[in-house]
C-alpha positions as CSV (number, residue, x, y, z in Angstrom):
1,X,0.7,-0.1,0.0
2,X,1.7,3.5,-0.8
3,X,0.3,6.5,1.5
4,X,2.8,9.4,2.4
5,X,2.1,11.1,5.2
6,X,1.7,14.9,4.7
7,X,0.6,16.3,8.2
8,X,2.1,16.2,10.8
9,X,-0.7,14.4,14.1
10,X,-3.8,16.4,13.8
11,X,-6.8,16.0,16.7
12,X,-10.2,16.2,16.3
13,X,-12.2,17.4,18.8
14,X,-16.2,16.4,18.6
15,X,-19.6,15.6,20.9
16,X,-23.1,15.2,20.4
17,X,-25.6,14.5,22.8
18,X,-29.5,13.3,22.9
19,X,-32.2,15.3,21.9
20,X,-34.3,13.2,24.0
21,X,-33.0,10.5,26.8
22,X,-32.9,7.2,24.5
23,X,-32.7,8.8,20.9
24,X,-30.1,7.3,18.7
25,X,-28.1,10.3,17.8
26,X,-25.6,10.8,15.2
27,X,-23.5,13.7,13.7
28,X,-21.1,14.1,10.4
29,X,-18.0,15.4,11.0
30,X,-16.4,16.6,7.6
31,X,-12.5,15.8,7.5
32,X,-11.9,18.0,4.4
33,X,-9.9,16.2,2.7
34,X,-8.6,17.1,-0.9
35,X,-9.9,14.4,-2.9
36,X,-8.2,15.4,-6.2
37,X,-5.2,14.5,-5.0
38,X,-6.3,11.2,-2.9
39,X,-5.8,12.3,0.1
40,X,-7.2,10.5,3.5
41,X,-6.9,10.6,6.9
42,X,-4.5,7.7,9.0
43,X,-6.3,7.5,12.4
44,X,-3.7,6.0,15.5
45,X,-5.7,6.7,18.3
46,X,-9.6,7.7,19.1
47,X,-10.9,8.7,23.0
48,X,-14.1,7.9,23.4
49,X,-15.5,9.9,26.8
50,X,-19.6,8.3,27.2
51,X,-21.5,9.8,29.6
52,X,-22.2,7.8,32.7
53,X,-25.8,5.9,32.2
54,X,-28.6,6.8,34.5
55,X,-28.4,4.4,37.8
56,X,-32.3,3.8,38.8
57,X,-33.0,0.9,41.1
58,X,-34.6,-2.0,39.6
59,X,-33.6,-0.9,36.0
60,X,-30.9,-1.5,33.5
61,X,-29.2,0.9,32.0
62,X,-26.5,1.6,29.2
63,X,-24.7,4.5,27.6
64,X,-23.4,3.4,24.2
65,X,-21.3,5.5,21.5
66,X,-19.7,4.6,18.2
67,X,-17.2,6.4,15.9
68,X,-17.8,5.0,12.3
69,X,-16.4,5.5,8.8
70,X,-20.0,5.7,6.9
71,X,-23.1,6.8,8.2
72,X,-25.2,4.7,10.3
73,X,-28.9,4.0,11.6
74,X,-27.6,2.3,15.5
75,X,-24.9,1.9,17.2
76,X,-22.1,0.1,15.5
77,X,-20.2,-2.8,16.9
78,X,-16.7,-4.0,16.6
79,X,-17.1,-6.9,13.7
80,X,-18.3,-4.1,11.3
81,X,-14.9,-3.2,9.3
82,X,-16.3,0.3,9.1
83,X,-16.7,1.1,13.3
84,X,-13.5,2.8,14.3
85,X,-14.5,2.9,18.3
86,X,-17.0,1.6,20.5
87,X,-17.8,2.6,23.5
88,X,-20.6,0.8,26.5
89,X,-21.4,1.6,29.8
90,X,-24.1,0.0,31.2
91,X,-25.5,-0.8,34.5
92,X,-27.1,-4.2,35.7
93,X,-29.9,-3.8,38.2
94,X,-32.9,-5.5,37.5
95,X,-34.1,-7.6,40.2
96,X,-32.0,-5.9,42.6
97,X,-33.2,-3.2,45.5
98,X,-30.5,-1.0,44.6
99,X,-29.3,0.8,41.9
100,X,-27.1,-2.3,40.6
101,X,-23.8,-3.3,39.2
102,X,-21.6,-1.0,37.1
103,X,-19.8,-2.4,33.8
104,X,-17.5,-1.0,30.8
105,X,-16.4,-1.8,27.7
106,X,-14.5,0.7,25.3
107,X,-12.8,-0.6,22.3
108,X,-9.7,1.2,23.1
109,X,-8.9,-1.2,25.9
110,X,-7.5,-3.3,23.0
111,X,-5.0,-1.4,21.3
112,X,-1.5,-1.2,22.3
113,X,1.6,0.2,20.3
114,X,-0.5,0.0,16.6
115,X,1.0,2.2,14.1
116,X,-2.9,2.5,13.3
117,X,-6.7,2.1,14.2
118,X,-7.9,2.4,10.3
119,X,-7.3,4.5,7.3
120,X,-10.9,7.6,6.6
121,X,-10.9,7.8,2.6
122,X,-13.9,9.9,2.2
123,X,-14.3,13.4,3.3
124,X,-15.5,13.0,6.8
125,X,-16.6,10.0,9.8
126,X,-19.7,9.7,11.8
127,X,-20.5,9.8,15.8
128,X,-23.3,7.9,17.0
129,X,-24.7,8.0,20.5
130,X,-27.5,6.4,22.0
131,X,-28.7,5.7,25.6
132,X,-31.3,2.9,27.2
133,X,-33.6,2.9,30.2
134,X,-32.8,6.4,31.2
135,X,-33.9,9.4,32.3
136,X,-31.6,12.3,30.9
137,X,-29.5,12.5,27.1
138,X,-27.0,11.0,27.0
139,X,-23.6,12.7,25.8
140,X,-20.3,11.6,23.9
141,X,-17.1,13.4,23.7
142,X,-13.7,12.4,22.3
143,X,-10.6,13.1,20.7
144,X,-9.8,11.9,17.1
145,X,-5.7,11.7,16.7
146,X,-4.1,11.6,13.2
147,X,-2.3,12.4,10.2
148,X,-3.2,13.8,6.8
149,X,-2.4,11.2,3.3
150,X,-1.8,11.3,0.3
151,X,-2.9,7.4,-1.7
152,X,-1.6,5.8,-4.7
153,X,-4.5,6.3,-7.4
154,X,-4.8,2.6,-7.2
155,X,-4.8,2.7,-3.1
156,X,-6.8,5.6,-2.8
157,X,-9.3,3.7,-4.7
158,X,-9.3,1.3,-3.2
159,X,-10.0,2.2,0.1
160,X,-12.5,4.0,-1.0
161,X,-14.2,1.1,-2.5
162,X,-14.0,-0.7,0.7
163,X,-15.2,2.0,3.3
164,X,-18.5,2.8,0.9
165,X,-19.4,-1.1,0.3
166,X,-19.1,-1.7,3.7
167,X,-21.6,0.7,4.9
């Protein structure tokens, strides 16, 4: 794969909030890549900070978020090639008289010392958040770390096609 780095590290901050509790919400973040010159964004790291779910006695609640290379209709999971990061915070309290037990799953826990998490070949990425069983809307904020690069024509075509077809 012929990719040449064209920038130093770039950090992109983002955030999205549910307009109402337990409502899937997505925002699109434009990378403003130079598609005429086969520019891509090489993702080095992602930090998702999902707001904790509500602790409600006898009720299971969760807050979930994901960062993807294509638009989604639900929170993505790592089993999809276009999902670069996912986070699940949950409280299991069904059948309990107190607020239950908390659990966390974060895709960043699985990575250490990798050169890249993925390559974004189209001109944007997407952030999703959704709560379940909560009384208030939830928010996800975060940062995407990476750099701009230029791909040769065949590599660029393959990356774009792979990203679009995996949607």
